[in-house]
N, C-alpha and C positions, 0 to 999 in steps of 0.2 A: 473865371467867373466874371471878372471885370470886363474882359473882351466880349463875353456873351451879352452882358447888359449894354455895353456900348453899341454893339451891332443893332440891337433892338431899338435903342434910343435913336440912332441915326435913321433907322427905318421909319419910325414914327415921325421924325422931322421931315423926311421926304414926303410922307403922306400929308402932314399938316401944312407944308409949304406948297402943296400941289406942284411938285417937281415936274418940269415940262416933259422929261423923258417918260415918267410914270403915266402922266396924263395922256400922252400920245399913244402909249402902248395899251392902256386900259380902254381908251376910246376905240381903237381898232379892234380889240378883242370883243367889245360889246357889239360893234357893228357887224362883224363877221359872224359871231355866234347868233346874234339876233336874226340875221338874214337866214342862216341855216335852219334855225328853229321855226321861223315863219314858213319856209318851204316844207320843212318836215311836218308841220301842223297841217298844211294844205294837202299833203300827200298821205302822211302816216295815219292821221285820225280817220279819214274816210276809208282807207285801206283796212284798218283794224275793225271798223264798224261793218264793212262789207264781209269780212271773214267771219264776224259774229252772226250776221243775219243770213248770209248766203248759204245755200245748200247746192253744191255743184260737184261734179266728179273731180277728184284731186284736191278737195278741200283739206283733207288731213295732211296731205303732202305740203300744201301751202302753209298750214299752221306750223308744221315742224320746221319748215324752211325759215319762216319769219322768226320763230323762237331761236333757231340756231344762229341766225344772223345777228341777234342781239349781242352775242359774244365775239363777233368778228374782230380780229386784231386790227387796230387802227393803222399799223404800218402796212398791212396788206391792202387796206382801202387806199392808203396813200400811193402805193405802187401802182394799183389798178388805175386810179384817177390820173396819175402821172403818165402812164402809157397812153391813155385816151387823149390827154391834152398836149403831149409832146409833139414835136414837129412831124414825126413819122406816124402819129396817131390820127384817128378819124376826125378829131376836132382841133388838130394842131394849127390850122389856119386862123383860128379865132385868137390866138396869141394870149391865152389865159394863164398859161403856166407861169409860176412865180408872181402871181398877182393875188390880191384879196379874193377875187372871184373864184379862183381855183381852190382856195381854202374853204370858201362857202360850199362849193360842190362837194369837197371831201367830207366836211362836217355834216352836210345834208344826207349823204349816203350812210353815214354812221348813225344818225339819229332816227331815220325813218323806221328801221326794224324795231327799235326800242319803243318808239311812240306807238307804232302799230300794234305791237304785242300788248302793251298796257291798255290801249284803247279797246282792243278786242275783248279783253277780260271785263272791262267796265261795261261796255255795251252789251256783251253777252249776258251779264247779270240782269240788265234792264230788259233785254229781249225775252228772257225767261218769264218775266213778270207781265209784259205787255204784248206778247206775241199774239194771243187770241184776240185781243181788242183790235190790234192793227190789221190782222187778217180779216176780221169781221167787217172792218171799214174798207176792205179791198185796197189797202195801201200796196203800191208796188214796192219792190225791194229798195229802190232808191228813195222813195218817200219814207220808208221805214228807217233807212239809214240816217237821213237828214233829221227826222223826228227824234230818234234816239240820241243822236249827237247833240242836238239842242237840249234835250232833257237831261243829259249827263254832263253838260258843259262845265259845271263846277267840279265834278269828280275828275274830269279829263284834264284839269289843271295839273294833276299829278303826272300825266304823260308829258305835258308841255315842259314842266319843270325838270323832269328826268332827262328829257332831250336837251334842255339848256345846260344842265349840269354835265352831261356827257360831252357836249360841244365845247363848253368853256374849259373843261379840264383836259381836253385832248392835246396830245403833243406830237405823236409820230406822224400822222397823216399831214397835218399842216406844216410840219417841218419839211416833209418831202416835197409837197406841191407848192409851198410858199417860199421855201428857201431861207426863212428867217432873215430877211433882208432889212437892214436898219432903215427906219423911216418909211418902210413900204409894206412889209409883211411880218413884222415882229409883233407877236401877241404875248399875252401874259405868261402862258405856259412855256413857250419857247424862250422867252426872255429869262424866266426863272432858271431854266436849265443852263442857258449861256452864261448869265451873270454869276451863277454858282461856280461854274467851271473856271471863270475868270477871277474869282475871288471877291467879286463885288457883292458881298452878302447883304449889306443894307438894302440895296435896290431889289435883290431877289426876295428878301423877306417882306419888304414893303408891298411888292406885287402879290406875293402869296397872301398877305393879310387882306388886301383889297379883294382878291379872288374869293377867299372864304367869306368875307363880309357880304359880297354880292349874292352868293348862294344862300346865306342865312336870311338876308332881307327878302329875297324872292320866296323862300319857303315860309317866312312869317306872313307875307302878303297872301300866299295861297291858303295858308291855314286860316287866316282871318276871313277870307272870302268864303271858304267852304263852311266855316262855323256860322257866318251870317246867312248863307243860303239854307243851311239846315234849320236855323231858327225861323226863317221867313217862310220856307216852303214845307217845313215839317217832315 
């Protein structure tokens, strides 16, 4: 029990003292996951809205595919991205493998289906309410998509946060394409796995506490924004 308490005490000291190793790792994690979620937002939300509004041959197949890709194993994504970015792959000349950029690509591939699926459900509910009005105003499908995305912007925070949670908690794909290189591609999840295997539990626990805290703060912000929006717009 004493060793258990001592480990947590050391972990809290690392956080309180802003240990340079922890700060570097957390900073890279936020940058990589933030970039992936930004790309996922730009691609996934319009894709989900298009699937909600659009009526085209093969729509049901597209819906099933997007929903299935939500559970795509991260290691599979890592291997696929690795093959594309390796020297023998189609994008090997870019030299992105084992860089933060490769990790952004892998996380983006992971979060797009999740964000698209959630956005489709949110926008589909709004489309059921406003379809007649939008059609009466002769909105094109793209105008309908952009209008509904704007109208549902507060509810779509759920999709963004879900994507961010998936990105920040991901291990397998970023380990494969990033290589977990010290001072280069080592993020919170890969560091937690490595430091635990090395026996450096205080750093692993400190990083774990930071990761949980970030997710809790983001969810609190989203809850506050949605509650404010509901009170203001009724």
